Structures are given as structure tokens and as C-alpha cells.
Predicted model as a PDB file, atoms N, CA, C, CB and O in Angstrom, pLDDT in the B-factor column:
MODEL        1                                                                  
ATOM      1  N   UNK A   1      10.258  42.011   9.829  1.00 49.00           N  
ATOM      2  CA  UNK A   1       9.655  40.703   9.927  1.00 49.00           C  
ATOM      3  C   UNK A   1       9.729  40.263  11.385  1.00 49.00           C  
ATOM      4  CB  UNK A   1      10.361  39.681   8.984  1.00 49.00           C  
ATOM      5  O   UNK A   1      10.777  40.371  12.022  1.00 49.00           O  
ATOM      6  N   UNK A   2       8.631  39.778  11.899  1.00 54.00           N  
ATOM      7  CA  UNK A   2       8.599  39.342  13.289  1.00 54.00           C  
ATOM      8  C   UNK A   2       9.075  37.892  13.386  1.00 54.00           C  
ATOM      9  CB  UNK A   2       7.175  39.491  13.878  1.00 54.00           C  
ATOM     10  O   UNK A   2       9.189  37.193  12.379  1.00 54.00           O  
ATOM     11  N   UNK A   3       9.345  37.462  14.597  1.00 54.00           N  
ATOM     12  CA  UNK A   3       9.762  36.077  14.816  1.00 54.00           C  
ATOM     13  C   UNK A   3       8.644  35.103  14.464  1.00 54.00           C  
ATOM     14  CB  UNK A   3      10.195  35.875  16.268  1.00 54.00           C  
ATOM     15  O   UNK A   3       8.889  33.999  13.976  1.00 54.00           O  
ATOM     16  N   UNK A   4       7.417  35.533  14.723  1.00 56.00           N  
ATOM     17  CA  UNK A   4       6.276  34.669  14.424  1.00 56.00           C  
ATOM     18  C   UNK A   4       6.188  34.398  12.919  1.00 56.00           C  
ATOM     19  CB  UNK A   4       4.964  35.310  14.933  1.00 56.00           C  
ATOM     20  O   UNK A   4       5.958  33.257  12.519  1.00 56.00           O  
ATOM     21  N   UNK A   5       6.363  35.401  12.092  1.00 57.00           N  
ATOM     22  CA  UNK A   5       6.304  35.244  10.642  1.00 57.00           C  
ATOM     23  C   UNK A   5       7.505  34.455  10.133  1.00 57.00           C  
ATOM     24  CB  UNK A   5       6.241  36.613   9.957  1.00 57.00           C  
ATOM     25  O   UNK A   5       7.356  33.623   9.238  1.00 57.00           O  
ATOM     26  N   UNK A   6       8.658  34.694  10.670  1.00 53.00           N  
ATOM     27  CA  UNK A   6       9.868  34.000  10.219  1.00 53.00           C  
ATOM     28  C   UNK A   6       9.792  32.509  10.525  1.00 53.00           C  
ATOM     29  CB  UNK A   6      11.112  34.608  10.880  1.00 53.00           C  
ATOM     30  O   UNK A   6      10.290  31.693   9.750  1.00 53.00           O  
ATOM     31  N   UNK A   7       9.187  32.154  11.622  1.00 56.00           N  
ATOM     32  CA  UNK A   7       9.093  30.748  11.990  1.00 56.00           C  
ATOM     33  C   UNK A   7       8.202  29.982  11.007  1.00 56.00           C  
ATOM     34  CB  UNK A   7       8.552  30.609  13.419  1.00 56.00           C  
ATOM     35  O   UNK A   7       8.496  28.832  10.682  1.00 56.00           O  
ATOM     36  N   UNK A   8       7.133  30.596  10.537  1.00 58.00           N  
ATOM     37  CA  UNK A   8       6.212  29.911   9.637  1.00 58.00           C  
ATOM     38  C   UNK A   8       6.688  29.894   8.194  1.00 58.00           C  
ATOM     39  CB  UNK A   8       4.864  30.554   9.706  1.00 58.00           C  
ATOM     40  O   UNK A   8       6.202  29.088   7.401  1.00 58.00           O  
ATOM     41  N   UNK A   9       7.612  30.748   7.839  1.00 59.00           N  
ATOM     42  CA  UNK A   9       8.090  30.769   6.465  1.00 59.00           C  
ATOM     43  C   UNK A   9       9.476  30.147   6.318  1.00 59.00           C  
ATOM     44  CB  UNK A   9       8.113  32.187   5.955  1.00 59.00           C  
ATOM     45  O   UNK A   9      10.085  30.242   5.252  1.00 59.00           O  
ATOM     46  N   UNK A  10       9.971  29.523   7.356  1.00 59.00           N  
ATOM     47  CA  UNK A  10      11.287  28.884   7.296  1.00 59.00           C  
ATOM     48  C   UNK A  10      11.208  27.666   6.378  1.00 59.00           C  
ATOM     49  CB  UNK A  10      11.778  28.474   8.722  1.00 59.00           C  
ATOM     50  O   UNK A  10      10.472  26.729   6.685  1.00 59.00           O  
ATOM     51  N   UNK A  11      11.933  27.646   5.274  1.00 61.00           N  
ATOM     52  CA  UNK A  11      11.842  26.529   4.328  1.00 61.00           C  
ATOM     53  C   UNK A  11      12.271  25.195   4.921  1.00 61.00           C  
ATOM     54  CB  UNK A  11      12.680  26.821   3.120  1.00 61.00           C  
ATOM     55  O   UNK A  11      11.737  24.157   4.531  1.00 61.00           O  
ATOM     56  N   UNK A  12      13.206  25.194   5.839  1.00 60.00           N  
ATOM     57  CA  UNK A  12      13.657  23.933   6.432  1.00 60.00           C  
ATOM     58  C   UNK A  12      12.552  23.301   7.265  1.00 60.00           C  
ATOM     59  CB  UNK A  12      14.904  24.160   7.296  1.00 60.00           C  
ATOM     60  O   UNK A  12      12.374  22.084   7.228  1.00 60.00           O  
ATOM     61  N   UNK A  13      11.814  24.100   8.010  1.00 62.00           N  
ATOM     62  CA  UNK A  13      10.724  23.575   8.831  1.00 62.00           C  
ATOM     63  C   UNK A  13       9.584  23.067   7.955  1.00 62.00           C  
ATOM     64  CB  UNK A  13      10.210  24.653   9.798  1.00 62.00           C  
ATOM     65  O   UNK A  13       8.985  22.033   8.251  1.00 62.00           O  
ATOM     66  N   UNK A  14       9.290  23.772   6.905  1.00 64.00           N  
ATOM     67  CA  UNK A  14       8.213  23.348   6.011  1.00 64.00           C  
ATOM     68  C   UNK A  14       8.598  22.075   5.278  1.00 64.00           C  
ATOM     69  CB  UNK A  14       7.875  24.456   5.005  1.00 64.00           C  
ATOM     70  O   UNK A  14       7.778  21.165   5.163  1.00 64.00           O  
ATOM     71  N   UNK A  15       9.802  21.987   4.789  1.00 82.00           N  
ATOM     72  CA  UNK A  15      10.194  20.796   4.043  1.00 82.00           C  
ATOM     73  C   UNK A  15      10.300  19.566   4.939  1.00 82.00           C  
ATOM     74  CB  UNK A  15      11.516  21.034   3.343  1.00 82.00           C  
ATOM     75  O   UNK A  15      10.011  18.456   4.491  1.00 82.00           O  
ATOM     76  N   UNK A  16      10.708  19.741   6.191  1.00 80.00           N  
ATOM     77  CA  UNK A  16      10.776  18.592   7.104  1.00 80.00           C  
ATOM     78  C   UNK A  16       9.378  18.048   7.384  1.00 80.00           C  
ATOM     79  CB  UNK A  16      11.469  18.988   8.429  1.00 80.00           C  
ATOM     80  O   UNK A  16       9.175  16.835   7.423  1.00 80.00           O  
ATOM     81  N   UNK A  17       8.423  18.942   7.576  1.00 82.00           N  
ATOM     82  CA  UNK A  17       7.043  18.499   7.807  1.00 82.00           C  
ATOM     83  C   UNK A  17       6.467  17.856   6.555  1.00 82.00           C  
ATOM     84  CB  UNK A  17       6.162  19.679   8.248  1.00 82.00           C  
ATOM     85  O   UNK A  17       5.725  16.878   6.643  1.00 82.00           O  
ATOM     86  N   UNK A  18       6.799  18.391   5.409  1.00 87.00           N  
ATOM     87  CA  UNK A  18       6.315  17.836   4.149  1.00 87.00           C  
ATOM     88  C   UNK A  18       6.901  16.448   3.910  1.00 87.00           C  
ATOM     89  CB  UNK A  18       6.664  18.769   2.982  1.00 87.00           C  
ATOM     90  O   UNK A  18       6.197  15.539   3.470  1.00 87.00           O  
ATOM     91  N   UNK A  19       8.171  16.291   4.196  1.00 86.00           N  
ATOM     92  CA  UNK A  19       8.821  14.986   4.014  1.00 86.00           C  
ATOM     93  C   UNK A  19       8.222  13.951   4.959  1.00 86.00           C  
ATOM     94  CB  UNK A  19      10.343  15.098   4.249  1.00 86.00           C  
ATOM     95  O   UNK A  19       7.995  12.808   4.561  1.00 86.00           O  
ATOM     96  N   UNK A  20       7.963  14.340   6.204  1.00 90.00           N  
ATOM     97  CA  UNK A  20       7.349  13.423   7.170  1.00 90.00           C  
ATOM     98  C   UNK A  20       5.962  12.994   6.706  1.00 90.00           C  
ATOM     99  CB  UNK A  20       7.262  14.080   8.558  1.00 90.00           C  
ATOM    100  O   UNK A  20       5.613  11.816   6.772  1.00 90.00           O  
ATOM    101  N   UNK A  21       5.181  13.951   6.241  1.00 92.00           N  
ATOM    102  CA  UNK A  21       3.832  13.641   5.772  1.00 92.00           C  
ATOM    103  C   UNK A  21       3.886  12.735   4.542  1.00 92.00           C  
ATOM    104  CB  UNK A  21       3.062  14.936   5.450  1.00 92.00           C  
ATOM    105  O   UNK A  21       3.122  11.775   4.440  1.00 92.00           O  
ATOM    106  N   UNK A  22       4.788  13.043   3.611  1.00 92.00           N  
ATOM    107  CA  UNK A  22       4.928  12.212   2.415  1.00 92.00           C  
ATOM    108  C   UNK A  22       5.333  10.795   2.784  1.00 92.00           C  
ATOM    109  CB  UNK A  22       5.954  12.819   1.456  1.00 92.00           C  
ATOM    110  O   UNK A  22       4.803   9.835   2.225  1.00 92.00           O  
ATOM    111  N   UNK A  23       6.266  10.651   3.720  1.00 94.00           N  
ATOM    112  CA  UNK A  23       6.707   9.318   4.128  1.00 94.00           C  
ATOM    113  C   UNK A  23       5.573   8.525   4.759  1.00 94.00           C  
ATOM    114  CB  UNK A  23       7.871   9.422   5.103  1.00 94.00           C  
ATOM    115  O   UNK A  23       5.436   7.329   4.499  1.00 94.00           O  
ATOM    116  N   UNK A  24       4.758   9.176   5.587  1.00 95.00           N  
ATOM    117  CA  UNK A  24       3.625   8.495   6.202  1.00 95.00           C  
ATOM    118  C   UNK A  24       2.590   8.093   5.157  1.00 95.00           C  
ATOM    119  CB  UNK A  24       2.982   9.386   7.261  1.00 95.00           C  
ATOM    120  O   UNK A  24       2.013   7.009   5.244  1.00 95.00           O  
ATOM    121  N   UNK A  25       2.352   8.947   4.180  1.00 96.00           N  
ATOM    122  CA  UNK A  25       1.397   8.604   3.128  1.00 96.00           C  
ATOM    123  C   UNK A  25       1.888   7.433   2.291  1.00 96.00           C  
ATOM    124  CB  UNK A  25       1.140   9.811   2.233  1.00 96.00           C  
ATOM    125  O   UNK A  25       1.098   6.559   1.934  1.00 96.00           O  
ATOM    126  N   UNK A  26       3.161   7.399   1.974  1.00 97.00           N  
ATOM    127  CA  UNK A  26       3.727   6.287   1.211  1.00 97.00           C  
ATOM    128  C   UNK A  26       3.644   4.989   2.019  1.00 97.00           C  
ATOM    129  CB  UNK A  26       5.194   6.586   0.823  1.00 97.00           C  
ATOM    130  O   UNK A  26       3.267   3.947   1.482  1.00 97.00           O  
ATOM    131  N   UNK A  27       3.993   5.049   3.294  1.00 97.00           N  
ATOM    132  CA  UNK A  27       3.936   3.857   4.146  1.00 97.00           C  
ATOM    133  C   UNK A  27       2.500   3.359   4.293  1.00 97.00           C  
ATOM    134  CB  UNK A  27       4.536   4.157   5.532  1.00 97.00           C  
ATOM    135  O   UNK A  27       2.255   2.153   4.255  1.00 97.00           O  
ATOM    136  N   UNK A  28       1.559   4.271   4.459  1.00 97.00           N  
ATOM    137  CA  UNK A  28       0.157   3.885   4.595  1.00 97.00           C  
ATOM    138  C   UNK A  28      -0.355   3.258   3.306  1.00 97.00           C  
ATOM    139  CB  UNK A  28      -0.703   5.098   4.972  1.00 97.00           C  
ATOM    140  O   UNK A  28      -1.074   2.259   3.340  1.00 97.00           O  
ATOM    141  N   UNK A  29       0.012   3.839   2.173  1.00 97.00           N  
ATOM    142  CA  UNK A  29      -0.389   3.270   0.895  1.00 97.00           C  
ATOM    143  C   UNK A  29       0.193   1.887   0.678  1.00 97.00           C  
ATOM    144  CB  UNK A  29       0.027   4.179  -0.230  1.00 97.00           C  
ATOM    145  O   UNK A  29      -0.485   1.002   0.155  1.00 97.00           O  
ATOM    146  N   UNK A  30       1.439   1.691   1.073  1.00 97.00           N  
ATOM    147  CA  UNK A  30       2.072   0.376   0.934  1.00 97.00           C  
ATOM    148  C   UNK A  30       1.385  -0.667   1.809  1.00 97.00           C  
ATOM    149  CB  UNK A  30       3.557   0.460   1.294  1.00 97.00           C  
ATOM    150  O   UNK A  30       1.196  -1.807   1.387  1.00 97.00           O  
ATOM    151  N   UNK A  31       1.016  -0.283   3.011  1.00 97.00           N  
ATOM    152  CA  UNK A  31       0.322  -1.214   3.915  1.00 97.00           C  
ATOM    153  C   UNK A  31      -1.046  -1.583   3.351  1.00 97.00           C  
ATOM    154  CB  UNK A  31       0.167  -0.594   5.325  1.00 97.00           C  
ATOM    155  O   UNK A  31      -1.437  -2.750   3.383  1.00 97.00           O  
ATOM    156  N   UNK A  32      -1.772  -0.598   2.837  1.00 97.00           N  
ATOM    157  CA  UNK A  32      -3.090  -0.878   2.264  1.00 97.00           C  
ATOM    158  C   UNK A  32      -2.967  -1.814   1.064  1.00 97.00           C  
ATOM    159  CB  UNK A  32      -3.789   0.431   1.848  1.00 97.00           C  
ATOM    160  O   UNK A  32      -3.731  -2.772   0.945  1.00 97.00           O  
ATOM    161  N   UNK A  33      -2.018  -1.547   0.180  1.00 95.00           N  
ATOM    162  CA  UNK A  33      -1.821  -2.428  -0.968  1.00 95.00           C  
ATOM    163  C   UNK A  33      -1.404  -3.839  -0.552  1.00 95.00           C  
ATOM    164  CB  UNK A  33      -0.776  -1.838  -1.896  1.00 95.00           C  
ATOM    165  O   UNK A  33      -1.838  -4.819  -1.158  1.00 95.00           O  
ATOM    166  N   UNK A  34      -0.578  -3.943   0.465  1.00 92.00           N  
ATOM    167  CA  UNK A  34      -0.161  -5.261   0.952  1.00 92.00           C  
ATOM    168  C   UNK A  34      -1.343  -6.030   1.535  1.00 92.00           C  
ATOM    169  CB  UNK A  34       0.946  -5.118   2.009  1.00 92.00           C  
ATOM    170  O   UNK A  34      -1.472  -7.234   1.317  1.00 92.00           O  
ATOM    171  N   UNK A  35      -2.203  -5.337   2.273  1.00 91.00           N  
ATOM    172  CA  UNK A  35      -3.372  -6.010   2.844  1.00 91.00           C  
ATOM    173  C   UNK A  35      -4.342  -6.463   1.758  1.00 91.00           C  
ATOM    174  CB  UNK A  35      -4.088  -5.086   3.826  1.00 91.00           C  
ATOM    175  O   UNK A  35      -4.925  -7.543   1.861  1.00 91.00           O  
ATOM    176  N   UNK A  36      -4.518  -5.659   0.732  1.00 85.00           N  
ATOM    177  CA  UNK A  36      -5.378  -6.067  -0.380  1.00 85.00           C  
ATOM    178  C   UNK A  36      -4.784  -7.278  -1.096  1.00 85.00           C  
ATOM    179  CB  UNK A  36      -5.573  -4.901  -1.373  1.00 85.00           C  
ATOM    180  O   UNK A  36      -5.514  -8.202  -1.454  1.00 85.00           O  
ATOM    181  N   UNK A  37      -3.483  -7.280  -1.305  1.00 80.00           N  
ATOM    182  CA  UNK A  37      -2.830  -8.417  -1.962  1.00 80.00           C  
ATOM    183  C   UNK A  37      -2.941  -9.680  -1.114  1.00 80.00           C  
ATOM    184  CB  UNK A  37      -1.355  -8.100  -2.240  1.00 80.00           C  
ATOM    185  O   UNK A  37      -3.204 -10.760  -1.643  1.00 80.00           O  
ATOM    186  N   UNK A  38      -2.742  -9.554   0.187  1.00 80.00           N  
ATOM    187  CA  UNK A  38      -2.882 -10.721   1.060  1.00 80.00           C  
ATOM    188  C   UNK A  38      -4.306 -11.247   1.062  1.00 80.00           C  
ATOM    189  CB  UNK A  38      -2.457 -10.375   2.481  1.00 80.00           C  
ATOM    190  O   UNK A  38      -4.522 -12.459   1.060  1.00 80.00           O  
ATOM    191  N   UNK A  39      -5.279 -10.345   1.066  1.00 79.00           N  
ATOM    192  CA  UNK A  39      -6.675 -10.775   1.001  1.00 79.00           C  
ATOM    193  C   UNK A  39      -6.944 -11.531  -0.306  1.00 79.00           C  
ATOM    194  CB  UNK A  39      -7.621  -9.559   1.123  1.00 79.00           C  
ATOM    195  O   UNK A  39      -7.570 -12.591  -0.303  1.00 79.00           O  
ATOM    196  N   UNK A  40      -6.467 -10.977  -1.411  1.00 72.00           N  
ATOM    197  CA  UNK A  40      -6.724 -11.593  -2.711  1.00 72.00           C  
ATOM    198  C   UNK A  40      -6.069 -12.956  -2.821  1.00 72.00           C  
ATOM    199  CB  UNK A  40      -6.230 -10.693  -3.830  1.00 72.00           C  
ATOM    200  O   UNK A  40      -6.631 -13.858  -3.441  1.00 72.00           O  
ATOM    201  N   UNK A  41      -4.891 -13.127  -2.232  1.00 70.00           N  
ATOM    202  CA  UNK A  41      -4.183 -14.403  -2.362  1.00 70.00           C  
ATOM    203  C   UNK A  41      -4.692 -15.440  -1.371  1.00 70.00           C  
ATOM    204  CB  UNK A  41      -2.689 -14.196  -2.166  1.00 70.00           C  
ATOM    205  O   UNK A  41      -4.873 -16.601  -1.736  1.00 70.00           O  
ATOM    206  N   UNK A  42      -4.924 -15.045  -0.130  1.00 73.00           N  
ATOM    207  CA  UNK A  42      -5.228 -16.042   0.897  1.00 73.00           C  
ATOM    208  C   UNK A  42      -6.712 -16.240   1.184  1.00 73.00           C  
ATOM    209  CB  UNK A  42      -4.549 -15.663   2.153  1.00 73.00           C  
ATOM    210  O   UNK A  42      -7.142 -17.377   1.380  1.00 73.00           O  
ATOM    211  N   UNK A  43      -7.488 -15.200   1.215  1.00 73.00           N  
ATOM    212  CA  UNK A  43      -8.855 -15.317   1.717  1.00 73.00           C  
ATOM    213  C   UNK A  43      -9.883 -15.360   0.593  1.00 73.00           C  
ATOM    214  CB  UNK A  43      -9.164 -14.164   2.645  1.00 73.00           C  
ATOM    215  O   UNK A  43     -10.883 -16.070   0.696  1.00 73.00           O  
ATOM    216  N   UNK A  44      -9.653 -14.622  -0.457  1.00 67.00           N  
ATOM    217  CA  UNK A  44     -10.645 -14.435  -1.499  1.00 67.00           C  
ATOM    218  C   UNK A  44     -10.996 -15.706  -2.252  1.00 67.00           C  
ATOM    219  CB  UNK A  44     -10.165 -13.419  -2.458  1.00 67.00           C  
ATOM    220  O   UNK A  44     -12.147 -15.878  -2.652  1.00 67.00           O  
ATOM    221  N   UNK A  45     -10.055 -16.588  -2.454  1.00 63.00           N  
ATOM    222  CA  UNK A  45     -10.241 -17.858  -3.168  1.00 63.00           C  
ATOM    223  C   UNK A  45     -10.706 -17.679  -4.609  1.00 63.00           C  
ATOM    224  CB  UNK A  45     -11.236 -18.715  -2.432  1.00 63.00           C  
ATOM    225  O   UNK A  45     -11.380 -18.552  -5.154  1.00 63.00           O  
ATOM    226  N   UNK A  46     -10.355 -16.565  -5.224  1.00 62.00           N  
ATOM    227  CA  UNK A  46     -10.601 -16.393  -6.641  1.00 62.00           C  
ATOM    228  C   UNK A  46     -11.869 -15.674  -7.032  1.00 62.00           C  
ATOM    229  CB  UNK A  46     -10.608 -17.675  -7.259  1.00 62.00           C  
ATOM    230  O   UNK A  46     -12.018 -15.338  -8.207  1.00 62.00           O  
ATOM    231  N   UNK A  47     -12.800 -15.416  -6.121  1.00 67.00           N  
ATOM    232  CA  UNK A  47     -14.053 -14.781  -6.527  1.00 67.00           C  
ATOM    233  C   UNK A  47     -13.869 -13.314  -6.868  1.00 67.00           C  
ATOM    234  CB  UNK A  47     -15.087 -14.921  -5.433  1.00 67.00           C  
ATOM    235  O   UNK A  47     -14.580 -12.796  -7.728  1.00 67.00           O  
ATOM    236  N   UNK A  48     -12.944 -12.635  -6.226  1.00 65.00           N  
ATOM    237  CA  UNK A  48     -12.706 -11.223  -6.519  1.00 65.00           C  
ATOM    238  C   UNK A  48     -12.046 -11.045  -7.872  1.00 65.00           C  
ATOM    239  CB  UNK A  48     -11.845 -10.592  -5.435  1.00 65.00           C  
ATOM    240  O   UNK A  48     -12.409 -10.142  -8.626  1.00 65.00           O  
ATOM    241  N   UNK A  49     -11.088 -11.888  -8.187  1.00 63.00           N  
ATOM    242  CA  UNK A  49     -10.317 -11.689  -9.411  1.00 63.00           C  
ATOM    243  C   UNK A  49     -10.752 -12.594 -10.554  1.00 63.00           C  
ATOM    244  CB  UNK A  49      -8.865 -11.910  -9.132  1.00 63.00           C  
ATOM    245  O   UNK A  49     -10.149 -12.553 -11.626  1.00 63.00           O  
ATOM    246  N   UNK A  50     -11.777 -13.408 -10.355  1.00 65.00           N  
ATOM    247  CA  UNK A  50     -12.208 -14.297 -11.437  1.00 65.00           C  
ATOM    248  C   UNK A  50     -12.829 -13.510 -12.581  1.00 65.00           C  
ATOM    249  CB  UNK A  50     -13.205 -15.333 -10.913  1.00 65.00           C  
ATOM    250  O   UNK A  50     -12.787 -13.958 -13.727  1.00 65.00           O  
ATOM    251  N   UNK A  51     -13.401 -12.358 -12.297  1.00 65.00           N  
ATOM    252  CA  UNK A  51     -14.024 -11.545 -13.347  1.00 65.00           C  
ATOM    253  C   UNK A  51     -12.989 -10.827 -14.203  1.00 65.00           C  
ATOM    254  CB  UNK A  51     -14.973 -10.528 -12.731  1.00 65.00           C  
ATOM    255  O   UNK A  51     -13.325 -10.344 -15.284  1.00 65.00           O  
ATOM    256  N   UNK A  52     -11.742 -10.742 -13.751  1.00 66.00           N  
ATOM    257  CA  UNK A  52     -10.719 -10.005 -14.490  1.00 66.00           C  
ATOM    258  C   UNK A  52     -10.023 -10.861 -15.533  1.00 66.00           C  
ATOM    259  CB  UNK A  52      -9.698  -9.444 -13.536  1.00 66.00           C  
ATOM    260  O   UNK A  52      -9.284 -10.328 -16.361  1.00 66.00           O  
ATOM    261  N   UNK A  53     -10.229 -12.133 -15.519  1.00 66.00           N  
ATOM    262  CA  UNK A  53      -9.606 -12.999 -16.517  1.00 66.00           C  
ATOM    263  C   UNK A  53      -8.790 -14.097 -15.877  1.00 66.00           C  
ATOM    264  CB  UNK A  53      -8.732 -12.191 -17.444  1.00 66.00           C  
ATOM    265  O   UNK A  53      -8.579 -14.117 -14.665  1.00 66.00           O  
ATOM    266  N   UNK A  54      -8.339 -15.003 -16.709  1.00 71.00           N  
ATOM    267  CA  UNK A  54      -7.608 -16.167 -16.219  1.00 71.00           C  
ATOM    268  C   UNK A  54      -6.202 -15.835 -15.737  1.00 71.00           C  
ATOM    269  CB  UNK A  54      -7.532 -17.205 -17.298  1.00 71.00           C  
ATOM    270  O   UNK A  54      -5.675 -16.511 -14.854  1.00 71.00           O  
ATOM    271  N   UNK A  55      -5.584 -14.792 -16.313  1.00 71.00           N  
ATOM    272  CA  UNK A  55      -4.205 -14.475 -15.953  1.00 71.00           C  
ATOM    273  C   UNK A  55      -4.081 -14.140 -14.470  1.00 71.00           C  
ATOM    274  CB  UNK A  55      -3.691 -13.311 -16.798  1.00 71.00           C  
ATOM    275  O   UNK A  55      -3.217 -14.685 -13.784  1.00 71.00           O  
ATOM    276  N   UNK A  56      -4.930 -13.252 -13.973  1.00 69.00           N  
ATOM    277  CA  UNK A  56      -4.855 -12.890 -12.550  1.00 69.00           C  
ATOM    278  C   UNK A  56      -5.260 -14.055 -11.654  1.00 69.00           C  
ATOM    279  CB  UNK A  56      -5.750 -11.679 -12.260  1.00 69.00           C  
ATOM    280  O   UNK A  56      -4.718 -14.217 -10.560  1.00 69.00           O  
ATOM    281  N   UNK A  57      -6.202 -14.859 -12.111  1.00 70.00           N  
ATOM    282  CA  UNK A  57      -6.598 -16.021 -11.315  1.00 70.00           C  
ATOM    283  C   UNK A  57      -5.439 -17.001 -11.181  1.00 70.00           C  
ATOM    284  CB  UNK A  57      -7.814 -16.719 -11.946  1.00 70.00           C  
ATOM    285  O   UNK A  57      -5.173 -17.505 -10.090  1.00 70.00           O  
ATOM    286  N   UNK A  58      -4.762 -17.270 -12.266  1.00 73.00           N  
ATOM    287  CA  UNK A  58      -3.628 -18.191 -12.216  1.00 73.00           C  
ATOM    288  C   UNK A  58      -2.466 -17.616 -11.412  1.00 73.00           C  
ATOM    289  CB  UNK A  58      -3.163 -18.528 -13.627  1.00 73.00           C  
ATOM    290  O   UNK A  58      -1.764 -18.350 -10.716  1.00 73.00           O  
ATOM    291  N   UNK A  59      -2.264 -16.305 -11.507  1.00 71.00           N  
ATOM    292  CA  UNK A  59      -1.205 -15.657 -10.727  1.00 71.00           C  
ATOM    293  C   UNK A  59      -1.473 -15.801  -9.232  1.00 71.00           C  
ATOM    294  CB  UNK A  59      -1.089 -14.168 -11.105  1.00 71.00           C  
ATOM    295  O   UNK A  59      -0.563 -16.129  -8.470  1.00 71.00           O  
ATOM    296  N   UNK A  60      -2.702 -15.562  -8.808  1.00 69.00           N  
ATOM    297  CA  UNK A  60      -3.005 -15.694  -7.373  1.00 69.00           C  
ATOM    298  C   UNK A  60      -2.976 -17.160  -6.952  1.00 69.00           C  
ATOM    299  CB  UNK A  60      -4.386 -15.074  -7.046  1.00 69.00           C  
ATOM    300  O   UNK A  60      -2.598 -17.473  -5.823  1.00 69.00           O  
ATOM    301  N   UNK A  61      -3.369 -18.050  -7.838  1.00 74.00           N  
ATOM    302  CA  UNK A  61      -3.323 -19.481  -7.532  1.00 74.00           C  
ATOM    303  C   UNK A  61      -1.894 -19.937  -7.309  1.00 74.00           C  
ATOM    304  CB  UNK A  61      -3.966 -20.297  -8.659  1.00 74.00           C  
ATOM    305  O   UNK A  61      -1.613 -20.696  -6.381  1.00 74.00           O  
ATOM    306  N   UNK A  62      -0.989 -19.471  -8.164  1.00 76.00           N  
ATOM    307  CA  UNK A  62       0.424 -19.796  -7.983  1.00 76.00           C  
ATOM    308  C   UNK A  62       0.966 -19.157  -6.709  1.00 76.00           C  
ATOM    309  CB  UNK A  62       1.243 -19.334  -9.197  1.00 76.00           C  
ATOM    310  O   UNK A  62       1.830 -19.734  -6.050  1.00 76.00           O  
ATOM    311  N   UNK A  63       0.472 -17.979  -6.357  1.00 74.00           N  
ATOM    312  CA  UNK A  63       0.879 -17.328  -5.104  1.00 74.00           C  
ATOM    313  C   UNK A  63       0.455 -18.130  -3.890  1.00 74.00           C  
ATOM    314  CB  UNK A  63       0.293 -15.927  -5.019  1.00 74.00           C  
ATOM    315  O   UNK A  63       1.187 -18.209  -2.903  1.00 74.00           O  
ATOM    316  N   UNK A  64      -0.724 -18.723  -3.961  1.00 77.00           N  
ATOM    317  CA  UNK A  64      -1.161 -19.587  -2.848  1.00 77.00           C  
ATOM    318  C   UNK A  64      -0.219 -20.768  -2.685  1.00 77.00           C  
ATOM    319  CB  UNK A  64      -2.602 -20.092  -3.080  1.00 77.00           C  
ATOM    320  O   UNK A  64       0.153 -21.122  -1.566  1.00 77.00           O  
ATOM    321  N   UNK A  65       0.166 -21.376  -3.794  1.00 78.00           N  
ATOM    322  CA  UNK A  65       1.119 -22.486  -3.712  1.00 78.00           C  
ATOM    323  C   UNK A  65       2.473 -22.017  -3.183  1.00 78.00           C  
ATOM    324  CB  UNK A  65       1.292 -23.140  -5.089  1.00 78.00           C  
ATOM    325  O   UNK A  65       3.110 -22.714  -2.393  1.00 78.00           O  
ATOM    326  N   UNK A  66       2.906 -20.852  -3.613  1.00 79.00           N  
ATOM    327  CA  UNK A  66       4.196 -20.327  -3.181  1.00 79.00           C  
ATOM    328  C   UNK A  66       4.224 -20.119  -1.667  1.00 79.00           C  
ATOM    329  CB  UNK A  66       4.503 -19.010  -3.902  1.00 79.00           C  
ATOM    330  O   UNK A  66       5.220 -20.441  -1.019  1.00 79.00           O  
ATOM    331  N   UNK A  67       3.148 -19.586  -1.100  1.00 76.00           N  
ATOM    332  CA  UNK A  67       3.089 -19.316   0.330  1.00 76.00           C  
ATOM    333  C   UNK A  67       2.603 -20.495   1.149  1.00 76.00           C  
ATOM    334  CB  UNK A  67       2.207 -18.148   0.583  1.00 76.00           C  
ATOM    335  O   UNK A  67       2.542 -20.404   2.375  1.00 76.00           O  
ATOM    336  N   UNK A  68       2.258 -21.596   0.508  1.00 79.00           N  
ATOM    337  CA  UNK A  68       1.832 -22.782   1.236  1.00 79.00           C  
ATOM    338  C   UNK A  68       0.395 -22.727   1.723  1.00 79.00           C  
ATOM    339  CB  UNK A  68       2.727 -22.996   2.394  1.00 79.00           C  
ATOM    340  O   UNK A  68       0.021 -23.489   2.614  1.00 79.00           O  
ATOM    341  N   UNK A  69      -0.406 -21.858   1.166  1.00 73.00           N  
ATOM    342  CA  UNK A  69      -1.814 -21.761   1.578  1.00 73.00           C  
ATOM    343  C   UNK A  69      -2.623 -22.830   0.847  1.00 73.00           C  
ATOM    344  CB  UNK A  69      -2.392 -20.334   1.285  1.00 73.00           C  
ATOM    345  O   UNK A  69      -2.351 -23.119  -0.319  1.00 73.00           O  
ATOM    346  N   UNK A  70      -3.593 -23.408   1.503  1.00 72.00           N  
ATOM    347  CA  UNK A  70      -4.413 -24.428   0.848  1.00 72.00           C  
ATOM    348  C   UNK A  70      -5.328 -23.784  -0.200  1.00 72.00           C  
ATOM    349  CB  UNK A  70      -5.252 -25.206   1.895  1.00 72.00           C  
ATOM    350  O   UNK A  70      -5.941 -22.746   0.051  1.00 72.00           O  
ATOM    351  N   UNK A  71      -5.409 -24.404  -1.357  1.00 69.00           N  
ATOM    352  CA  UNK A  71      -6.273 -23.844  -2.399  1.00 69.00           C  
ATOM    353  C   UNK A  71      -7.054 -24.907  -3.145  1.00 69.00           C  
ATOM    354  CB  UNK A  71      -5.453 -23.049  -3.378  1.00 69.00           C  
ATOM    355  O   UNK A  71      -7.908 -24.566  -3.963  1.00 69.00           O  
ATOM    356  N   UNK A  72      -6.800 -26.157  -2.900  1.00 65.00           N  
ATOM    357  CA  UNK A  72      -7.529 -27.226  -3.609  1.00 65.00           C  
ATOM    358  C   UNK A  72      -8.420 -27.952  -2.638  1.00 65.00           C  
ATOM    359  CB  UNK A  72      -6.556 -28.221  -4.290  1.00 65.00           C  
ATOM    360  O   UNK A  72      -9.122 -28.887  -3.024  1.00 65.00           O  
TER     361      UNK A  72                                                      
ENDMDL                                                                          
END                                                                             
């Protein structure tokens, strides 16, 4: 086995890269979900979630009050 082959099949190197990639994907997904939630609570004013029913509308309305955003 050459050094070139051993370097690419080293389990520690592969798992470290995999863990880094997984962590970045999780962080990116969390940021995207947070931005969508902030949009729905602060900017949307109920038009996005009004089609889903009263429960989500009331939940976001209470969230606006919780964060001090104007909604009335």
C-alpha cells in the first residue's frame, strides 16, 4: 500500500471531514429555519400562515406580542 492510498483511506481523516460537513449542514439548516420563523412572526403579518388554520395564526400572533412586535 502506498502512502497516497493510505492517506485517503484513513478512517480518522474521513470521519473528521464528515463530522465537519455534518455540523455545517446542521448549522445551516438551523439558520434557515430561524430566518423562516422570524419572517413568519415579524414580517408576514399572517398571510403566509392564514391558510393553514387558526392555530398557527394565533401562535404567531402570540409570538408577536411576546417579542414586542406591533401587530394591531
